[in-house]
N, C-alpha and C positions, 0 to 999 in steps of 0.2 A: 413329652411335648407332642402335641398333635400337629402333623404337617398338612399343608394344603397347597394347591396349585398357585394361588395368588400370593404366597408368602414372599418376604423380602429375599434379596439375593444372598445375604449372609445366612438366612434361615435355610436356603437351599444347600449352602455349604455344610451347615450343621446336620441337616437331614441325611445327606450323602455320607457324612462321616459316621452318623449313627448306624446307617445300614451296613456300610462296608469297612469303615475305618478300624473298628475293633474286632473284625472277623477276617475278612479277605485281605486287608491291607496292613494289618498291624505289624507283621513281620517283614514286610517289603521295605527295602531301602529306597531312598529318593531316586537312585539311579535305575532301580527296577521299575519304579513307577514311571519315570521318564521313558523307559523302554516301551512300556505299555502305551503311553501316549503316542510314541512314534509309530507303533504297530497299527493303532486304530486310525491315525491320520493317514498312514500309507494305504490302509484299506479303503478309506473314503476316496482318496485320489485314484486308486485302481479302478473302483467301480464307476466313478463319475467320468474319468477321462479316457481310460483304456477300454473298459467294457461297455461304456455308454449305458449304464444301468443306474439312473439317478435314484430310483426308489431304494435300491440296495445301498447306495452311497449315503442316503439320508439316514439310514439305520445307524450309521456310525457317528453322526453328529452328537447325539446325547453322550456317547462314550467319550468323545473328544472333550466334552465339557466336564464330565465326571472325573476323568483321570487328571485333568487340570486341577480340579478341586482336591483330589487326593494328593497331588504334588504340593499344593499350597499348604494343606494341613500337615504333611510330613515335614516340610521345611519350617513352617511358622508355628505349628502347634496351636496353643490356646490364643496366640496373638494373631492368628489368621483373620483378616478383615478384607474380604474381596471388594466390598462396596467402596471402602476408603482407598484401596489400592487402585481401583479403576478411576475414581474421581481425582486422585492425586495426579495421575498421568493425563487424564482426559476430563478436566473440570467443565464439562458441557461445551468445550471448544477444542479445536485442534491445538495441540500444545506448541506447534511451530509458528503458525500464523496467528494463533489466538483468536480464531474466528469460527463461527458456525453459521452456515456451512463453510467448510474449509476452502480457502482461496489459493492455497499454495501448491495444490497437487499437480498443476500443469506446468510448474516451473521448478527450479532447483530448490530443495527444501532449505528454508532459512535456519540459522543457528537457534537452538532452543534457548529461550530466556527463562531460566528457572524462577526468577523473582516474579515475572509476569504470570507464569503458570500458577505459582503459589498464591498470588493475589486473586486469580480467578477461582481457585479452589475455595478460598475463604469467602468469596462473594457468591459463588454458585452452588456449593455443595449442599446447603440446606434446602435449596429449591428443587433438587433432583429427586424424582420418585425412585424408590428403592426396589421395586419388583423387577423380575427378569425382563418383563416386557418394557418397563420404563427404560432400562439400560439399552435394550434393543432399539427403542425409538431414539434414544440419545445418539447412538452411533449412526443410525440412519440419517438423522438431522445433520450430523457433522460431515459424514463421508459418502452418503449414497450417490451423490453426483460423481464422485471420483471413482467409484467401484466399476463403472462401465457396464453394468448389467441392466439397470432399470430402463435405459433408453436404447438398448441394443436393437438393431434392426435386422439382424440375421443370426442364424444359429452359430456361425463361426465367430461373429463378434461377441455373442453371449458367452461362448466357451472361452474366448480370449479373456474376457472380464473375470470369469470364474477362476481361470488358471492364474491370473494375476493375484487374486485374493488368496488362493490356495498356496501359491509360491511364497507370498509374504507370511502366511501363517507358518509354513515350514521354516522359513528364515528365522522367525521369532522363536520357534521351538529349538532351533540350533543355538541361538543366542541365550536361551534359557539354560541350556546345558552348560554353556560357558559360565553363566552367572552362578550356577550351582557349584561348579568346580572352584570358583574364586570367591565363594560366599564369605569365607573367613576374612577376606581382605576388603570386599565391597558388598556388604550385606544388603544395602538398599537397591543395588542393581538387579537383584533377583525380582523384587517387586515390579520394577520397571519393565523387565523383559516378559514376565508372566502377564502383566497387564496388557502388553502388546499382543501376546498370544490370544488372550480372551477377546480383545478388540477385533481381531481378524476372525475369530470364531463367530462373533455376532454378525460380522459382515457376511460370512458364508451362509449362516442360518437365515439371513435376511434376503439372500440373493438366489439360492439354489432353486427355489420354486419356479423361477423364470424359465428354466430349461424345459418344463412340461406345460407352461402356460397356466399354471394353477394359481390359486390365491396364496398370499404370503403365509409362510409358516410362522406362527407366533411362538416365540421361544418357550413360553410357559407350556403350551400344548405339546411341543416337541419333547420337552424334558419330562413332563408329567406322564406322558404315555409310556416312557421307558422306566421312570422311577416314581410310581404313584404312592409315595410315602413308605414303601417297603420294597424289597427285592421282587421284581416282577417274575422271577423264575421260581423261587421257593416260597414266595409270598410272606416272608418273615422279615422282621427288623429287630435285631441285626440279621443279616443274611447268613443262612446256614448251608449254602450250596457247597458242594465239594469242588476243590480247585481242579482245573483242567482246561483244555482248549475250548474256546467258545464258538468256533466255526472251523471250516476247512482251512488248511494251511494257505497262507498267502503265496508262499513259494512252493516249488515242487520238492519232494524229498530228494535226498542225495542219491546219486546214481546207484550206489551199492544197496540202497533200501528199496528201490523201485519194484523188485521182484516180490516183495513181501507186503506192498501197500496197494490197496484198492484205489485205482485212479479216480473214481467218481467221488467217493466219500472220504478218502484219506484214512479209513479204518484199516486194520490189518486184513489181508485177503485170505482166500481159501488155502493157499500154500502155507502161509504163516500159521493158520489154524491147525492144519494137518501136522506141520513140523512140531508145534508146541504140544499137541496131544501125544505124539510119539515120544518127544523128549521127556514129558512128565511121566509117562508110563514106564520108561526105561531108567528113570532116575537122573537123566542128563539135565533136566530142568527141575530145580528144587523150589517147591512152593510150600507155604505153611498150610496146614490142614486144620479144620475141614475146608475143602474147596468146593464151592458151589458152581455147578455147570448150568448155564442159562441159554435157552434158545428163544429167539424173538422173531415172530412173523408179523409182517404188516397185514392188517385186515383189509380185504377187498381192494388190493392194490391195482388189479386190472381195471377197476371202476375209475380210478384216478386217470389212468392212461386213456380210457375211453371218453371220459367227460372232458378232459383237457387235452394233453398230448404227452409224449414221452419226456419232453423237457421238464414238464411239471412233475412227472413221476420221479425224474432224477432229483429235482429240488426237494421232493418229499423225503427221499432217502437221505439226502444231506441234512435236512431238518431233523430227522430222527437221530442221526449220529451226533448232531450238535447237542440235542437235549440229553442223549445218553451220556455224553462226555461231561455235561454239567452236573448230572445227578449221581453218576457212579464215582468210585474212588479213583485216584490217579493210578494206583497200581493194578486196577482191574484191566484185563486184556480184552479188547473189543475187536471182533472180526466180522467182516461181511462174508458169509459162507455160500450165498446164492443170490439170486436176483433181488428178492425182498426179504431175505432171511439173514439174521444176524445171530451171533453167539457172544457170550461173555464168560470168561474164566476168572472167577473171583476167589483168590486165596484167602484163608483165614476169615471165612464168612459163613455163618450158619444159614440154613434155608430160611429161618424166620427173619434174619437180618436182610437177606437178599430179597425176600418178599416185600419188606417195607421199602427197600431201595427201588425196586422195580415198580412198586405202587406209586412212588413219587414221579417216576418217569411217565407212567400212564397219565397221572393227573396233569403234569406239565404239558403233555401232548394235547389233552382235552382243552386246557386253558389257553394254549398258545397256538392258534392257527397261523399259517403263513399265507400271504397274498399271491394270487396268480390270476391270469386271464384265461377264460374258457375259449372254446373254439370260435365263438362269435365276437370275441374281444371284450366281453364284460369282465370286470374285476370281481373276484370272489375270494372268500376265505376258504382255505383248504385245511381241514382237520383230519388227522390220521389217528388211528388207534392200533394197538398191537396186542397180539395174543402171546402169552409168555408161559414157558415151561421151565421148572427148576428141579434139579436133583443134586443133592449134596453127597460128596464122596469123602470118606474118612481116610482112604488110601489112594495115593496118586496113581497106583497101578490100575485103578478102576475108572480113570478119567474118561476113557473112550466110552465105556459103558454108561458113565454118568451123562455124557452128552447125548447118547442114544436115548436114554430114559427121559432126559429133558425135552428132546424132540418129540417123543411120544406125548409127553405132558402138554407141550405147546399145541399139538394137534387136538388134544382133548379140550383145551381152552377155546379153540376155534369151533369145535363141534358143539360146545355147550353155550354158545352165545357171543363169543369174541370179546375183545377188550377185557380179558380175564387173566388171572395167574393161577396155574395149576402146579402143585408140588407133588413130585413122585416120592413116595415113601415105601420102600421095600417093593412088594409086588402089587401095590395098590396106589390110589391117588387120594390125597386130601381133597375135600370138596373144593371146586374152583372158587376163587374169591371174586365176587362181583366187583365191577368197576365202581 
């Protein structure tokens, strides 16, 4: 099936299941998926309300939608029907006052009349457009006046409205968890609570643009940018990304781990790198061989600091670590060993396999810039490239030497054009691989 941005809501559900359901999510339980929803919802709230970085917050809106879809498919399987689920609860009217726009939001909510709502569903469902934008418009027509964002007259009033919407979404997320736990007793309640979660998602997607005074985000554009018919990271359907963290930790590491964690990127730090090399060389750290040592240097990093500022340079390093964690294996050990220098210790991996893996990292960096503002305030895309050196060791006692050779190979990648991978073999180099 060929997917497109203007597809129906249920086709979005099927597309996301095709991309991730049979690869990333097939082994996850419904509770693990709910945990992921909680994580991305928390990240949205952190960046919008605590850090006041709406652009970062908006990045999590598509994830909040896609993980909701993942939960729907996990719980309902082939019976998942998001369009019907939403229209059963919201048949183009508020289910409490049975009006559009809603007239009960300024008073105590009346008792829901299930028969009236059911009658509205049979009357209105066939008239409702089924695209994502159609559902966004439906929720705007019912509730936009009650959200308190469209007519906000001050930043504080706007944030209050957004906080109200966000709080309701979190409330519905918690009630969805309860509905999952009691699903064997009240199976229809899950549909009801997840419908509420998506309703408030459409509310946030329709309101968050006000905080920057920009034009409204259309839900189709928001989702298609993140999920353009395939995984935007590996560009495949189904997704073939390696599992791992997708960003820096939301919380800080435990106190006993702080001495081994780089505070900026959340990668392991130089002390952890030195400790692991020593432990591997003495046999205290057991790893499967061959082990490939990787050194990674950001190309022209000083130019980023000069063109933008050090905050953007820091963001570039975090971006690199995010991409690395997406593309390398969970068991590979990632270290920040200097300012813009990183290392990977990859057990049970040949140099050919490592070269392919790091090639995917380089391609992802080329394909996925991050946005920043330059020193005069203009928004620009920032692309980074890396020079890579590899050396494979058959004996763990040679790990220190392996990293030294990998560092030499990374320098050669820089000297021969940058954005390349050079493999150390014996006392020579394989020709650097062009990007």
